[in-house]
C-alpha positions as CSV (number, residue, x, y, z in Angstrom):
1,M,0.4,0.2,-0.3
2,R,1.4,3.3,-1.4
3,L,0.9,6.3,1.7
4,P,-0.5,9.9,0.5
5,S,2.9,12.1,0.0
6,K,3.3,15.5,2.1
7,E,1.9,17.4,-0.1
8,K,-1.8,15.7,-0.2
9,R,-1.5,14.8,3.6
10,A,-1.3,18.6,3.6
11,L,-3.8,19.5,1.4
12,E,-6.1,17.2,3.6
13,R,-5.0,19.0,6.7
14,Q,-5.8,22.1,5.1
15,K,-9.6,20.7,3.7
16,K,-10.3,19.6,7.5
17,L,-9.8,22.8,8.6
18,I,-11.3,24.7,6.3
19,F,-14.9,22.2,6.9
20,N,-14.5,22.9,11.0
21,K,-13.9,26.5,10.8
22,I,-17.1,26.7,8.6
23,K,-19.4,24.3,9.8
24,K,-18.4,25.6,13.5
25,H,-20.7,28.5,12.4
26,L,-23.5,26.4,10.7
27,V,-24.3,24.7,14.2
28,P,-25.8,27.1,16.1
29,Y,-28.4,26.7,13.2
30,E,-28.8,23.3,14.5
31,T,-31.8,24.3,16.9
32,M,-34.2,25.9,13.4
33,F,-33.8,22.8,11.0
34,E,-32.1,19.3,11.0
35,A,-28.2,18.1,10.4
36,P,-28.8,14.6,9.0
37,T,-25.5,12.5,10.2
38,T,-24.0,10.7,7.4
39,Y,-21.7,11.5,5.5
40,S,-20.6,13.6,8.6
41,E,-16.6,13.5,8.0
42,W,-17.0,15.0,4.9
43,Y,-20.0,16.8,4.2
44,Y,-22.6,18.7,6.6
45,K,-26.1,19.8,5.6
46,L,-29.0,22.1,7.5
47,I,-32.6,21.2,6.2
48,F,-36.1,21.8,6.7
49,K,-38.2,18.9,6.8
50,L,-41.9,20.3,5.5
51,P,-45.1,19.0,6.6
52,E,-46.5,16.1,5.8
53,E,-49.2,17.9,3.3
54,K,-46.2,20.2,2.0
55,R,-44.3,17.3,0.2
56,K,-44.1,16.3,-2.6
57,P,-42.8,12.4,-4.3
58,Y,-39.5,14.2,-5.2
59,C,-38.7,16.6,-2.3
60,D,-39.6,16.7,1.1
61,Y,-37.0,18.7,2.5
62,I,-35.7,22.1,1.3
63,L,-31.6,22.8,2.1
64,F,-30.6,26.1,3.9
65,A,-27.0,25.1,4.1
66,Y,-24.6,22.9,3.6
67,V,-20.0,22.8,3.8
68,R,-18.4,19.7,1.8
69,I,-15.1,18.7,1.2
70,D,-14.4,18.1,-2.9
71,K,-11.6,16.5,-4.3
72,K,-9.3,19.9,-4.7
73,D,-11.4,22.3,-2.3
74,V,-14.3,23.2,0.4
75,S,-17.7,23.9,-0.9
76,L,-20.3,25.9,0.6
77,Y,-23.9,26.5,-0.3
78,I,-26.8,28.8,1.7
79,M,-30.0,29.0,0.2
80,G,-31.0,32.1,-1.6
81,V,-27.0,33.7,-1.8
82,Y,-26.9,33.7,-5.4
83,R,-30.1,35.5,-6.0
84,Q,-29.4,38.3,-3.7
85,Y,-27.1,41.2,-4.4
86,K,-27.6,42.7,-0.3
87,Y,-25.2,39.9,0.5
88,L,-23.0,41.2,-1.7
89,D,-22.8,44.4,-0.3
90,E,-22.3,42.6,3.7
91,A,-19.7,40.2,2.5
92,P,-17.4,41.2,-0.7
93,S,-14.3,39.2,0.0
94,L,-16.4,36.4,0.3
95,F,-18.1,36.3,-3.0
96,E,-14.2,36.7,-4.2
97,Y,-14.8,32.3,-4.0
98,F,-18.5,32.5,-5.1
99,K,-18.0,30.6,-8.1
100,R,-21.3,30.3,-10.8
101,S,-22.5,26.8,-9.5
102,N,-23.9,28.5,-6.6
103,V,-21.5,28.3,-4.2
104,F,-18.4,29.4,-2.6
105,R,-15.1,27.2,-3.1
106,F,-12.4,27.8,-0.6
107,D,-8.9,26.1,-0.8
108,N,-7.3,28.2,1.8
109,T,-8.3,29.1,5.4
110,H,-7.4,32.3,5.1
111,Q,-9.9,32.7,2.6
112,V,-12.6,32.3,4.8
113,N,-13.7,35.3,6.4
114,E,-15.5,34.6,9.4
115,K,-17.1,38.1,10.3
116,E,-18.8,38.3,6.9
117,L,-19.7,33.9,7.0
118,K,-21.5,35.0,10.1
119,K,-23.8,38.1,8.6
120,I,-24.2,36.0,5.4
121,L,-25.9,33.2,7.5
122,K,-28.2,35.9,9.2
123,L,-29.4,37.6,6.3
124,A,-30.2,34.4,4.9
125,F,-31.8,33.1,8.0
126,Q,-34.1,35.6,7.9
127,E,-34.5,35.6,4.8
128,F,-36.2,31.7,5.4
129,M,-37.8,32.5,8.6
130,E,-39.7,35.7,6.4
131,R,-40.4,32.9,3.0
132,K,-40.9,30.2,5.5
133,K,-44.8,30.5,5.3
134,Y,-44.9,29.8,1.7
135,Y,-43.3,26.9,2.7
136,V,-45.1,25.7,5.5
137,G,-48.7,27.1,4.7
138,N,-49.3,29.0,7.5
């Protein structure tokens, strides 16, 4: 069995640090959302389970946010960020890493500005709570 090179191990450590740095900001929202524990080492997501009457055969939950370790980087998705320009004003340094696939992609820990991430999550959560009545039907 061949052991990974030093560079590969360093990259894996770096990605794990980025993952944990982002995940610690998502964990406080577990009280409002559910966080399924599958793939917990490299994938963490927050979902909102739809009520029985609103579920469809292909959709029984709404994804609020996820962080995932990919092959070359770490991706972060936050619901609604891609269509709201107000987030760009709140977090200009984070949006340098916003890609066309509607996710942020980080490959170094210094790229994650925690203050801006906290602001974006707070704004996205407020927007989600405003739209929640549409999802729930109240």
